[in-house]
C-alpha positions in Angstrom: 108.8 89.8 125.6 105.9 89.8 128.2 102.4 90.2 127.1 101.7 94.1 126.7 99.0 95.6 128.6 96.7 98.2 126.7 94.9 99.4 130.0 96.0 102.9 130.3 98.2 103.0 127.2 98.5 106.3 125.3 97.7 105.6 121.7 98.1 107.9 118.6 95.9 106.5 115.7 96.0 107.8 112.3 93.4 107.3 109.6 90.9 106.9 112.5 87.7 108.2 110.8 86.5 105.0 109.0 87.3 101.3 108.1 90.1 99.7 110.2 90.9 102.9 111.9 87.6 103.6 113.5 87.0 99.8 114.4 90.5 99.9 115.9 89.6 103.1 118.0 86.8 101.3 119.4 88.6 98.1 120.1 91.5 99.8 121.9 88.9 102.0 123.7 87.4 98.8 125.2 90.8 97.6 126.2 91.3 100.6 128.3 93.6 102.6 126.1 93.7 106.4 126.1 93.2 107.7 122.4 94.5 110.7 120.4 92.7 110.2 116.9 93.7 111.9 113.7 92.0 112.0 110.2 90.9 114.7 107.7 87.3 114.4 108.4 86.6 116.3 111.6 82.8 115.5 111.7 83.5 111.6 111.6 86.2 112.1 114.3 83.8 114.0 116.5 81.2 111.2 116.1 83.5 108.4 116.8 84.9 110.4 119.8 81.4 110.5 121.2 80.6 107.0 120.8 83.5 105.7 122.6 84.2 108.4 125.1 84.7 107.2 128.7 84.0 109.7 131.5 87.5 109.1 133.1 89.3 109.6 129.8 87.7 111.5 127.1 89.0 110.7 123.4 91.1 113.5 122.0 91.4 114.2 118.2 93.4 116.3 115.8 91.6 116.8 112.4 93.7 117.5 109.3 95.9 116.0 106.4 98.5 113.9 107.8 100.7 114.7 104.7 100.9 118.4 105.9 103.8 119.1 108.3 101.4 121.5 110.1 99.0 118.4 110.9 101.9 116.2 112.2 103.2 119.3 114.4 99.7 119.6 115.8 99.7 116.0 116.9 103.2 116.4 118.4 102.0 119.5 120.4 99.0 117.8 121.5 100.9 114.8 122.9 103.3 117.3 124.6 100.2 119.2 126.1 98.2 116.3 127.2 100.5 113.5 128.0 104.3 114.6 127.8 105.0 111.2 126.3 103.1 108.3 124.8 103.3 104.5 124.2 101.8 103.5 120.9 101.9 104.9 117.4 99.5 103.5 114.8 100.3 104.6 111.3 96.9 103.6 109.6 96.0 106.3 107.2 96.2 105.4 103.5 94.7 105.9 100.1 94.6 104.0 96.7 93.8 104.1 93.2 92.9 101.5 90.4 94.0 101.4 86.8 96.7 100.6 84.5 100.1 102.6 85.3 100.3 103.7 81.8 97.1 105.3 81.9 97.6 107.1 85.2 97.6 110.7 85.9 101.1 112.1 86.6 100.2 113.0 90.2 98.8 109.7 91.2 101.9 108.1 92.2 103.1 111.0 94.3 99.8 111.6 96.1 99.6 107.6 97.0 103.3 107.7 98.1 102.8 110.9 100.2 99.9 109.6 102.1 100.9 105.7 102.5 104.7 106.3 102.9 106.2 109.7 103.4 103.6 110.8 105.8 103.8 107.8 108.2 107.6 107.9 107.9 107.8 111.7 108.8 105.4 111.3 111.7 107.3 108.5 113.1 110.5 110.6 112.9 108.8 113.7 114.5 107.2 111.5 117.4 110.1 109.1 118.2 111.6 111.4 121.0 108.1 111.3 122.9 107.8 107.6 122.2 111.1 106.8 123.5 109.9 108.2 127.0 106.8 105.9 127.0 106.0 102.6 128.5 106.8 99.6 126.5 106.6 101.7 123.3 105.3 100.4 120.1 104.9 101.4 116.5 102.3 99.8 114.3 102.5 100.2 110.5 99.3 99.1 108.6 100.3 98.0 105.3 98.7 95.3 103.0 99.1 91.8 101.7 99.9 93.7 98.5 103.1 95.0 100.3 104.4 91.4 99.9 103.0 90.5 96.5 102.1 93.1 94.0 99.1 92.8 91.6 98.3 94.5 88.4 96.3 97.8 88.2 97.4 98.9 91.7 101.2 99.4 90.9 101.4 102.8 92.9 99.5 101.5 96.0 101.6 98.3 95.9 104.8 100.3 95.6 103.8 102.4 98.5 102.9 99.3 100.7 106.4 97.7 99.7 108.0 100.8 100.9 106.3 100.7 104.3 107.1 97.2 104.5 111.0 97.7 104.0 110.9 100.8 106.3 109.1 98.7 109.2 111.7 95.9 108.9 114.6 98.3 108.9 113.3 100.5 111.7 112.5 97.2 113.9 116.1 96.3 113.7 117.3 99.9 114.4 115.1 100.5 117.5 115.6 96.8 118.9 118.3 98.1 121.4 115.9 100.8 122.7 113.1 98.3 123.3 110.9 100.1 120.8 108.9 97.2 119.0 107.6 97.8 115.4 104.8 95.5 114.1 103.7 95.5 110.5 100.1 94.7 109.7 99.3 93.3 106.3 95.5 92.8 105.8 93.7 91.8 102.7 90.3 93.2 101.6 88.6 94.8 104.4 85.0 96.2 104.8 85.5 99.9 104.6 84.8 102.9 102.3 88.4 102.4 100.8 87.0 101.8 97.4 84.6 104.8 97.5 87.4 107.2 98.2 89.9 106.0 95.4 92.1 108.7 94.1 91.4 107.5 90.6 89.4 104.5 89.2 90.0 103.6 85.8 86.6 103.2 84.1 87.8 100.1 82.0 89.3 98.4 85.0 87.2 96.0 87.0 87.7 96.4 90.7 88.3 92.7 92.4 87.4 92.9 95.9 87.1 89.3 96.9 85.4 88.6 100.2 86.2 91.4 102.6 86.8 90.9 106.3 85.0 92.9 108.8 86.8 95.8 110.0 85.8 94.8 113.5 87.6 91.5 113.0 90.8 93.2 111.6 90.8 95.4 114.6 90.6 92.4 117.2 93.3 90.4 115.5 95.4 93.7 115.5 94.8 94.4 119.1 95.8 90.7 120.0 99.0 91.1 117.9 99.8 94.4 119.9 99.4 92.5 123.1 101.8 89.6 122.0 104.4 92.0 120.4 104.4 90.0 117.1 106.6 91.3 114.2 104.0 91.0 111.5 100.6 90.0 110.9 99.1 88.6 107.7 95.4 88.5 108.6 93.8 85.9 106.2 94.8 82.3 105.0 94.3 83.6 101.3 96.8 86.3 102.1 99.3 83.9 103.6 99.0 81.5 100.6 99.6 84.4 98.4 102.7 85.4 100.1 104.2 81.9 100.3 103.4 81.2 96.6 105.4 84.3 95.7 108.2 83.3 97.7 108.3 79.5 96.7 107.1 79.7 93.1 107.5 83.3 91.9 107.2 82.6 88.2 103.7 80.7 88.8 102.7 83.7 91.0 103.6 86.0 88.1 101.5 84.0 85.6 98.6 83.8 87.9 98.7 87.5 88.5 98.8 88.3 84.9 95.9 85.9 84.0 93.7 86.5 87.1 94.7 89.7 88.9 93.2 92.1 86.3 
């Protein structure tokens, strides 16, 4: 498959108000992409749009909760009105929580699954007809290395990312004959306000963040992966090592997770 040009590409990006999303918006704007951003925090979207606006192609945005059908319909309607079709969907919005499953609130799993899995799946379903009409169409699902190897005290988050991983692999095969590519991105810890917006954080659980990768670096790697049409990106050597440890020595991975992962 030839290298994808992002100049002029029409891109829908969710979770664009901070972290990987805002860095990716800036990175794609520099590459010449046309952007429709979405997130819940309208004031953040306005600021990001002002910062990366180009005179010839102003940045558009839709503010709202991606879990809500009304917000997803607004995105669809904006695409129809603005472009008619589009080329790239980046499902980046996500939330997390920290703490033992046994002490979690009853709604924690549902809220995480709604944001991290059901919302991107249903947005993809809704936008597929418009994407089919695009140029070299691409779906990018931002998952996590924890969608390959689960760790304790993040059970719901890991479950949602495993689900997104499986969905991406299946969808890639389903859409291959239509030349719609699906790329799965699996970052490790990234510099963002993710941990400041956890749904729950158990006070007795220590949050291990490791050494975070700058969001701008993550965005550059994703942009390169989009251009090369790779199937999957695992962004760090430590993440790659964790994945291969789990595949080759699953019992050892389990022992290490139980000993050092909490």
